[in-house]
N, C-alpha and C positions, 0 to 999 in steps of 0.2 A: 287554615295553613298555622303551622308552628310560628309561635311568635314570643319574643323575648321580650323580659318588662326589666326595668330598672329602680328597687326601693330603696329608701333610705329610713332608718330610723335611730333615736336619740340614744345614746348608749344603755341610757336605763330602760329603753323600749325592748329588753333581750335578756335573760336571765346572764347569760354568761358579761354582760356588763358591769356585776358585781365585784366580777375579779379585774376591770380596767378601774373602776373607782380604786381599788385597793392600791392598782399599782398603773398607771396611764403612761407607764414606758410601753407595756404591753401589747403585742399586736395580734391577732389574731383571726385566722386564715381558714373559710369552713370549706373542706376536700369534697362531700358527698352526705348523702344522709339514704338510710335506707330504715324504710318503715317496715318492723318486727312486731309477733304474736305480742313480748312482754313490752311496746311500745317503739319508740323513734329512734333510732343510734345513729349518731352525726360522728363522722371524723373531722378532726378539727386539727390544725398547726396553732403553736404558743409561738413567737417571737419574742425575747431581749427581757422575759422577766427575772426579774432582783432577786426572786424567789422562787422556783418550781411548788416547790413545796407549799410555801405558803399558800402560793394560785391554786394548787389543787386541795388544798383544805378548804380555801373560801369556795371553791364554787360546790364542794360536796357537802359544805353549810345550807346551798341553797337547796327548794324543795323539788327545783327540775331536773334535777341528776340522780337518779341510785348509785350508777356506781361510774369507778373514769379508769381506765386502764389507760397506763403510756407506751405506745406500740415502738415508736423509736426516740432516738436521740441524736441529733447530726448539730454540735455547737451551740449556740443559742435558739437552738429550733426543739421543740417537741414536739410526737406527734402522738394526737389524743384516740382514745375513742371513748363515748360515752353509753350510758343507758337513761334517756331519757326519761322520767317520770310519766307516765300514761295519763295520771290525775292532772298535769299541770298543761293547759292550752296555752298557746302558744306561737308564735311565728312559725317556729321548726313542725308545730301540727298543722299548720296551714298549708305548708308546702306540702308537708304526705299528702292533707287531704286533697289537695285539688290536684295532686297527680303532675307537682310540677318538678322540673330539676334543675338543680344548681350546677350553673355556671364560673358563677364565682360569688365569692362573700368574704368579707373581712370588716372587723372591727378594730377603731382605735378610740383613744380618749374624745375625737370628735364626731362618733356615732359609727354608724352600721351600715356599709351600702352591700347590697346583693343583687345579684344580676342572676333571673331566673327564667327558664325557655317551657314555654304553657303551650299544648297540642294547639290550642286556638285562642282568642281574643275573649273570650267567653268563661275559661278559664281561670283568666287575670281579675273578672268580675266577681266569679265565684271566691276566689282568696279573697279579695279586697271587702268581699263581704263577709268573709268567715274573721278578717281582722279587724274590722269595724264590732263586731259581736261581740270578738274578746277582748276589745279595748287596748290592741295591739296599734299600738300609732306609727302606722307605716306614713311614707308619702311618696308617689308614682314621680319617677322623675324622665322617664321616658320607655316609649315603647316601640317597638322594630322587629320587622318577619324575620324570616328565617333568610328569602330573597333579599332583601334588602345585607344582610350580614354575609352572605355569597359574595354581591357584588361591590358590596362596599369597597373602598379601599383600606381603610385601618383594619375590619375583622372586629371591633368590640378593643382593640391595643390601645393604649394609652402611648402616647410622644415618645415614652423613653423606655415603652418595650419595644415599640417599632422602630425606635431609631439603633438599640442597642442588636434587635434581631437581624436588622439589617447588615448593620456592622461585622456580626458575627457570621454573617454569611460572607460576605462579599472579605472575608480576610480568611475565610477556609477552617471557619472553627468545626462544622460538619463533617470537613472530610478526612481520609486516615491518610497518612497521620496528619494530627490534626497543624493548622497553617497559624494558629492564633491560640493562646489557653485566654482561662477566662480572669488568669489575675491580670495579665498584657490588657484585655478589654478592660478591665476596671482602672487602670491605671489610663490610657486613654481618653473614659469618662469622668474621672476623677471622683471613684466611689469605690467604695469596699469591692474584694471578690465576692460575697453573701448579697450584697446586693447585685451583681451583674447575673448571680448564679438563679436569684429569685425574679429576678426583671425575663431571663429566657424561660424559666421552666413555667409562667404564668404566661406567659406570650405563646409559646408551644401549646397550652392547656387552653388559653384561647381560640387559637388557629383551628386546633382540631377540634375546638366544641362547635366554632359555627362553620366547618367544612366536612371536616370526614364521616364527621359522628354525627352530620344531617344527612347525611346522602339516603338512607334507608329508612328516615322518619315520613312524617305525614308532609304532604304538598299539597 
């Protein structure tokens, strides 16, 4: 059965950690990775960099990334596509080599947290062996099955994500016309509109990843 595992890495246990060391306010969120003939292609969002040009320079100076393309810009967020250097072994290569899928991945000055879906528990063990052999300092924090995710109340949501999603639904955010705006929800939770937008996006992504996207998966 498909199995989900949560891993933590120290900030310097991942190549992008170099950029966080330069600017600790940065937050990085992975969207997906694509194995390609020329290496691994990760897509990721960067939030709140003091200087995005400096971030890009710092990343290109590492040996992990061969090229970097900015795909979108929205406020203090940038979406990037990078081409990983195939000669650099590491966490992302381990994901691709084990056939895992990123459900959630983010990095801050406190470290990296990844939620990965494997076809079975043997895939997790292969991934762990790969990381051990390539000196990737992962820590396994949690393992649960797709059935657990389907039947569990939280579906992998954080408390803030669940509460924001529930309130948005109750207030008619998903209706047409909308019964409430993101700004109004932000006022209710005493956070920024951007924070509400991020909570809703991540909550919906996790719900889809743990429900609809799994319906055709292994059982």
